[in-house]
ZAMARGU-4260 file (C-alpha; in steps of 0.2 Angstrom, whole numbers, plus 5000, padded with zeros to 4 digits):
<rodrens>
0) 5069/5123/4698 | 5061/5134/4709 | 5065/5146/4722 | 5058/5144/4740 | 5056/5156/4753
5) 5048/5151/4771 | 5039/5163/4782 | 5028/5163/4798 | 5038/5155/4811 | 5038/5161/4828
10) 5037/5158/4847 | 5021/5149/4852 | 5014/5141/4868 | 5009/5123/4868 | 4992/5120/4863
15) 4993/5134/4852 | 4993/5136/4832 | 5004/5142/4819 | 5003/5143/4801 | 5019/5144/4789
20) 5020/5149/4771 | 5032/5145/4758 | 5032/5155/4743 | 5040/5150/4727 | 5046/5158/4711
25) 5049/5150/4695 | 5040/5143/4682 | 5028/5129/4682 | 5027/5129/4702 | 5009/5120/4700
30) 5019/5105/4693 | 5028/5102/4707 | 5026/5090/4722 | 5030/5100/4739 | 5035/5095/4756
35) 5038/5100/4773 | 5053/5095/4783 | 5059/5099/4801 | 5075/5098/4809 | 5076/5099/4828
40) 5094/5103/4836 | 5104/5087/4837 | 5091/5077/4827 | 5090/5072/4809 | 5080/5079/4798
45) 5060/5073/4799 | 5048/5072/4785 | 5031/5081/4791 | 5020/5083/4775 | 5019/5082/4756
50) 5007/5085/4743 | 5007/5076/4725 | 5005/5090/4712 | 4995/5078/4700 | 4980/5072/4712
55) 4982/5084/4728 | 4985/5068/4738 | 4992/5071/4754 | 5005/5062/4766 | 5010/5065/4784
60) 5022/5062/4796 | 5016/5049/4812 | 5019/5062/4823 | 5010/5076/4815 | 4995/5067/4809
65) 4978/5075/4813 | 4986/5091/4820 | 4995/5099/4803 | 4987/5103/4788 | 4998/5104/4770
70) 4989/5114/4757 | 4994/5125/4742 | 4988/5140/4732 | 4995/5138/4714 | 4988/5154/4710
75) 4999/5163/4722 | 5013/5150/4720 | 5012/5147/4740 | 5012/5132/4751 | 5005/5132/4768
80) 5007/5120/4785 | 4993/5123/4796 | 5000/5118/4814 | 4987/5115/4827 | 4990/5107/4845
85) 5007/5111/4845 | 5017/5102/4856 | 5037/5107/4864 | 5043/5092/4852 | 5037/5102/4837
90) 5051/5116/4839 | 5061/5114/4825 | 5068/5122/4810 | 5054/5120/4795 | 5061/5119/4778
95) 5049/5118/4762 | 5054/5109/4748 | 5049/5105/4731 | 5053/5092/4716 | 5045/5084/4702
100) 5043/5067/4711 | 5035/5062/4727 | 5051/5058/4739 | 5066/5068/4727 | 5066/5085/4730
105) 5078/5097/4722 | 5073/5113/4729 | 5074/5119/4746 | 5069/5134/4756 | 5081/5142/4770
110) 5070/5135/4784 | 5060/5145/4797 | 5062/5142/4816 | 5046/5137/4825 | 5048/5137/4845
115) 5035/5129/4857 | 5034/5134/4874 | 5028/5122/4887
</rodrens>
């Protein structure tokens, strides 16, 4: 398993942008599929984005398509989530996750809070 630590959360106005980072420690990180999830108060955890390790293909939740971009820098063992055109409904704790298989994540970060003010 890898250990994951998110950073970059904060308070931003609606329409603004924010970039989250997820630093990974552990061997073979480049072989892990990585993903971002979020959870707002009183709501279930929601899939945000994922990137397949083998071909770099990306997948996004419907609510963030066209606004968010997932990327990774294997040399830096870091995953990013670029968030543009933020809306108040994007307010949540954002979690980074990693696993050997798309959809099955064995490692999770502690989360970083993103608050979008309207």
